[in-house]
N, C-alpha and C positions, 0 to 999 in steps of 0.2 A: 106661403105660411110664414108668420112672423117667428123669428128665431127665439129660442129660449136662452136666457143669460144664466151663467153659472158662476157662483162664487167658489172658485176652485180650492183656495187655501187661505189661511190667515196666519200671519206672524205677529207676535206681540213683544213688547219690551217695556221694562220699567228701569228707573235708575237704581243705584245700589245703596242709597241712603234712606233707611227707615226712620221716619220722623214722627210716627204716630204718638208714642208715649211721651216724647219730648214736648209735643204740642199740648198734650193733656196737662202736663206739669206747668207749662207756661200759661195756659188759659186759666187754670185754677188760681194762679197768682194774680191775675188781672181782676178777679172778682172779690170785692171787699165784704160783701154781705154773706154771712154764714149760711143763710137759708138758700140763697141763690147758688152758692158754691156747692151745697149738698145736692141741689137739683141738677147742677151740671154733672156732678159725679155720677148720679143715677143715670142720666141720659147717656153719658159716655160709656158706661157699662152695658147699657141696652143697645148701643149702636151696632153691635155685631161686627165691628171692625177690629182686626188684629194688627194690620200693617197698612201704612201709607208711605209712598216712596217719593223722594224729592231729588231734583237735579242739583239743588243747592248742596255744596259739599260740606262735610264735617269741618269743624275748626281744627287748628293745628293740634289741639289737645284731645280731639275726638268728639267735641261737642256738637250740638245741633245748630241750625241757622239762627235760633233765638238766643243762643248762649253768647258769652263774651267772645268777641272775635268773629262771630258769625255774620251772615249777610244782613240780618235785621238789627245788628248791634251798631246802630248809627243814631245820631241825634234825631228824635222824632221817628220817622220810618224812611226807608229808601224811597226816592221819588220814582215817578213813572218812567222817566228816562233810564234810570239805572236798571229797573226791572225789564224794560224792553231790550236793553243791551244784552242782558243775560238771556232773554228769550231768543234773540237773534243768534246767539252762540249755541244754546243748548237744544232748542227745538229741532233744528236740522240733525244734530247729532243723535238725539233719541229716535227721531223718525227713521234715520238710516239704519239704526240698530233693529227696528221692527222690520224694515224691508229686507235686511240681511237674514233675519230669522225666517221670513217668508221664502226667501231664495233658497234656504236650506231644505225646504219642503217641495218646491216646484220650480220649474224653469220660468224665470221672469224676463227672458230675452224677448226682444221685439215689441216692447211696450209702445203703443200708439197714443195712449191718453193717460194723463196723470191728474187725478182728482184728490185734492187735499182739503181736509176740514180741520179748523182750529179756531178757538174763540179766546185763547188766553194770551194772545200777543199780536203785535203788528210790526212788520218790517217791510221795506221795499228796497230792492227787489224782494219779492215774497219768498217764504220758505219753500214754495214749490220750485221756484227758479234756483234757489240755493242748492236744494237737494238734487235737482235735475243736472245741474252743472257738476256737482261733486260725484255723482254716479255716472257721468258721461252719457246721459241720455241723448238721443239724436235731437238736433235742433227742431226737427219737424214734429216732435211729440206735442200734442195739444194739451194745454194745462188749464185747470180750473181750480181756483182757491175759494173755498166756502168759509166765510168768516163770520164769527159772532152770532151764530145760530144757537149755541149752547149745546146741551146734552143730547138733543135729538139730531145733531148735524150728521152723525154716522148714517142715519136713514137717508138724509138728503144726498150724501156722497154715494152710497150704494145704489140708491134709486137712479141717480144720474148715470152711473156706470151701466146699470141695466138698460136704460134708454139708449145709450150709445151702442151697446152690443146688439140690441134688437134692431137698430137702424143700420148697423154695419157689423154683420156676423163675424168678420175677420178682425175686428178690433180686439186689442188686448189692453185692458184698463187696469192700471195700478191705482188703488184707493188707499189713502193714508189718513188716519186721524191721529193728531199729536196735540197733547194738552199739558201745560205746565201750570197747574192751578196753585202750586205752593209759592209761586212768585207773587201772590197777591194777598199775603197775610196783612191784616189790619189790626192795629192796636185799639182795643175797645174793652170796656168792662161790662158791656151789655150781653146778656146770656144768649139771646137769639142769634146774633151774628157769630158768636163763638161756637155755638152748636152747628151752625151752617159750615164754618171753616173746619170743624171737626171731621166733616165727611170727605174732604177733597184731597186727592193726591195726583201725582204726575204719571203719565203713561202714554204709550203710542201703540197703534195697531195698523197693520198693512194687509191688504187683501188683493188677490188677483181675480178679476171678473172677465170672463171670455165666453165665447159661444161653444167651447169644447166641454162636453159632459164631464163632470167630476165635482166632488164637494157638494154644495147645495145648489139646486135649481131655484132661481129667484122668481117668486110669484108677484101677484098684484100689490103695488104699494097703496097706502091709505094715509090720510091726514085729516085732522080735525082740530078745532080750537074751542076751548071752554069759554063761554061768554063771561064778560065782567071779571076776568081773571088776570089781566095783564100786569097787575101790580104785585102778583104773588112771587114771581121769580124775576130778578133784575140783575144786570151787571151795570154799575155806574162807573164810568171812567172818571177818575179823580186825579189830582196832582200826586197822589201817593198810591198809584196802582188802581186796579179794578176792584171796586167794593161790591161783594156779592150780597144780595138780599134774597133770602130763601125763607119765605113765610112758613110758620108752623101749620098754616091752614092747607098747605099743598096736599098732603096725603088724604085729608078729608074731602077736599074738592075732587081729587082723582077718584076716590071711592064713590062719591055722589055722582060724578060723571059717568062712571062705568055702570052705575045702576040705571042710567037712562038708556033706553033701548037703542036709540039712534047712535049715541056715543059708543056703546058696547059693540054695535054692529060695525062701526068704523074701525074700532080698535081690534076686532077679531077678523076683519075682512068678510063679515057676514056669516062666519062659521060659529057653530055652537062650541062653547069652551070645552065641553066633554069630547068633542071630535078632534081637538088639537092635541097632538101627542108630543109636541116640542115647543117650549117657550124660552125665548131669549128676551128678558125684560131688563131695561136699563136699571142698574143697581144704584139708584140715586140716594138710597138710604133704606134702613130696615123698615121704617114705617111705610115707605112707598111700595116696597115689595109686599108687605103685609096687606096694604090697601088693594093692590091688584089681585093678590091671591084670594082675599076674602070677598071682594066685590064680584069676581067672576067665578068663584067656587072652583079654583084650580087645585088639583091634587098637589099638596106641598112638595112632593118629590120632584115635580116638574119645574120647580123654581130653584132647585139645588144648584144648577150651573150659575145662575145669577147671584145667589147668596154666597157661593164660593168666591166669586169676583169681589163682592163687597168685603168679605172677610180678609182676603189676601191683599187687596189693593185700594179699597175705598172707592169713592166716586171719582173717576178720571174724566169727567165730562164726556165729550163725544167718543172717546176711545172705549168707554165702559161697555157699550153694547157689543162692540167687536170682540172684546174679551169673552163675553158670554157666548157669542156664536162660536168662538174658538174652542170653548169647553164642550160644545155640542157636535162640532163637525166631524170629529173622529170617534164619536160615541155610537150607541145603538141606532139603527135606522129610524129616521123620522119621516113619516108619511105626510104629515100636515103640521107645519110649524108656523109660529107667529113671532116676529121680532117687533118689540114695542118700546118706545122711548118717549120721554117727556122733557119739556123745556119751556123757555120763556114764551109767554103767549096767553094763557097756559096752553101749550099745544101738545097733542099726542100724535105721533107719526110712527109708521112702521111698514112692514111688508110681510108677505107670506113666503115660506121656503119649505123645501123638502130635500131629503137626500136624493142625489141623482141616481138613476137606475141604469 
C-alpha cells in the first residue's frame, strides 16, 4: 500500500517593515493624469490589502525604501546586481526565520530532503545551500531548488515532497517558500504595472512533510493551463530588476476557465465545490479571490483564511498559499480541502488535503 504523506506543520515569517502606505503615496506621485490618479486611488482602496512587508530597511529617519536615503533613492533605479546582492543576503535570513517558527511547533530533526521554491532572486550557491550550511544540515540531505515558477510554486514544492514521502515513507522533507517581491519596484507612470506592484510583499513559509500522521493528509495533486494565456502573467528580467506584467484580464480569464467543466474538474480534483469544506486559494488579489468564489459558487466564509492573508500581507508569490494553509491547519476539522494557486502560463495547480485523523 502506498504511504500517505502528511503536511505536519507550517511556520511563517515576514520582515518588520510595513511599506504598503508608503508605496501608495509614491505611486500616486508617479501619475500625472488626474483621472488616472483617481482611478488608482479607487483601486487601491478596493484592493483589500492593509499591510505589505519588506526586507528593505527604513531610512535613518524612519522613511521607506522610496524615500530620501532609501534603497530606491539612486539615480534611475537600482540595477539587477544590487537587487540580487540584497536577495542573497536577505532571502536566507527570512527563510531561516520561517524554519525557526516551524521548529517551535514540531521537531524538524533528521531532515532527509530540503525543497526550496523562490522566483524573486538568483544566487549560486543557491539559497538552499546557504540555508543548509547555516542550519548545519547533514551533507547527505538531498536538496531541490524550484525557481521562477511564480505564485503556484508552493504547489510544486509540496507536491514534490509528497512524491518523496510516498516513495520513501521514512523521508522527512523540509519545504520552504521564500519571496522578496519588494526588491523589484519599477519606476513607471503607467497605472497597470503600478496596480500590479500594489499587490506584492515579502514573506517566507516553511513546512514539514513526512509519513507520520498529523496536520494535513495530502491528497491527489492536479495541474492545468489555460490556452492562449501565456502573455497574461510575466516576469521579464531587465537590467533594473524583474519587471512584473500582471494583466487586468487575469481574474476574468480565471473565472471563464472555472466555468469550463474540464478546468473546474481539474481545479477541484473532480469534486463538487459544495462537497469541499476547506479552501486554501492563493491570495493573488481581491479580484482573483472574487473570481474563484463566484465562478465556483463557494461559500464566502470558506475563503476567509485566504482573504486574511491578503489583508495582512498582500501577495507574497509562492509563500502566499502556505500562509493560507497555515491559517487552516489549526482550525476546525477539514474533511475535504482543496489548495489552489495560479501563476504564469496561465496555470492553475493544486492538491487535495484533509485533517489527519
